[in-house]
C-alpha positions as CSV (number, residue, x, y, z in Angstrom):
1,X,11.4,40.2,-7.2
2,X,10.0,36.7,-6.9
3,X,11.2,33.9,-9.0
4,X,8.5,31.8,-10.8
5,X,8.5,28.1,-9.9
6,X,10.5,25.9,-12.3
7,X,7.8,23.8,-13.9
8,X,10.3,21.6,-15.9
9,X,12.1,20.8,-12.6
10,X,8.8,19.9,-10.8
11,X,7.7,17.8,-13.8
12,X,11.0,16.0,-13.8
13,X,10.7,15.3,-10.0
14,X,7.2,14.0,-10.4
15,X,8.2,11.8,-13.3
16,X,11.2,10.4,-11.4
17,X,9.0,9.6,-8.4
18,X,6.5,7.9,-10.7
19,X,9.2,5.7,-12.3
20,X,10.6,4.9,-8.9
21,X,7.1,3.8,-7.7
22,X,6.5,1.7,-10.8
23,X,9.9,-0.1,-10.5
24,X,9.3,-0.7,-6.8
25,X,6.0,-2.4,-7.6
26,X,7.7,-4.5,-10.3
27,X,10.4,-5.7,-7.9
28,X,8.1,-6.6,-5.1
29,X,7.1,-10.3,-4.9
30,X,3.3,-10.4,-4.5
31,X,3.1,-14.1,-5.1
32,X,3.7,-14.9,-1.4
33,X,0.7,-16.4,0.4
34,X,0.9,-13.9,3.2
35,X,0.4,-10.9,0.9
36,X,-2.6,-12.6,-0.7
37,X,-4.2,-13.2,2.7
38,X,-3.5,-9.7,3.9
39,X,-5.1,-8.3,0.8
40,X,-8.2,-10.5,1.3
41,X,-8.4,-9.4,5.0
42,X,-8.2,-5.8,3.7
43,X,-11.1,-6.4,1.2
44,X,-13.1,-7.9,4.0
45,X,-12.4,-4.9,6.2
46,X,-13.2,-2.4,3.4
47,X,-16.4,-3.9,2.1
48,X,-18.0,-5.4,5.2
49,X,-16.5,-3.3,8.0
50,X,-15.4,-6.4,9.9
51,X,-12.1,-6.2,11.7
52,X,-10.3,-9.5,11.9
53,X,-8.4,-10.3,15.1
54,X,-6.0,-12.6,13.3
55,X,-3.7,-12.7,10.3
56,X,-0.5,-14.1,8.9
57,X,2.9,-13.1,10.1
58,X,5.4,-12.0,7.5
59,X,8.5,-13.9,8.6
60,X,10.8,-14.0,5.6
61,X,11.0,-10.2,5.3
62,X,12.0,-9.8,9.0
63,X,8.8,-7.7,9.6
64,X,5.9,-8.4,11.9
65,X,2.5,-6.8,12.0
66,X,-0.2,-7.7,14.5
67,X,-3.0,-9.7,12.9
68,X,-5.6,-7.1,13.9
69,X,-3.7,-4.4,12.0
70,X,-3.3,-6.3,8.8
71,X,-6.8,-5.9,7.7
72,X,-6.4,-2.1,8.0
73,X,-3.2,-2.2,5.9
74,X,-5.2,-2.9,2.8
75,X,-8.7,-1.9,3.9
76,X,-8.1,1.6,5.1
77,X,-6.7,2.9,1.7
78,X,-9.7,1.4,0.0
79,X,-12.1,3.2,2.3
80,X,-10.2,6.5,2.1
81,X,-10.2,6.6,-1.7
82,X,-13.8,5.6,-1.9
83,X,-13.2,2.3,-3.7
84,X,-15.2,0.4,-1.2
């Protein structure tokens, strides 16, 4: 005999993931100039189709992403979701 899925457990899991995602967004510092420039490069990529060959390096967070990929970081999700 098969057990039916536990809908309250699935609902609780989804709600927990949603709260985690909201809190992660609240704790992230989006006031940094590099984030703004990456977002603008992504908008340029999403709406005009241009692919920049330059971009800022994110130094303070110990991460590096090649400039040509930073436009895709924000632009690709906009294209996939149909927002562009």
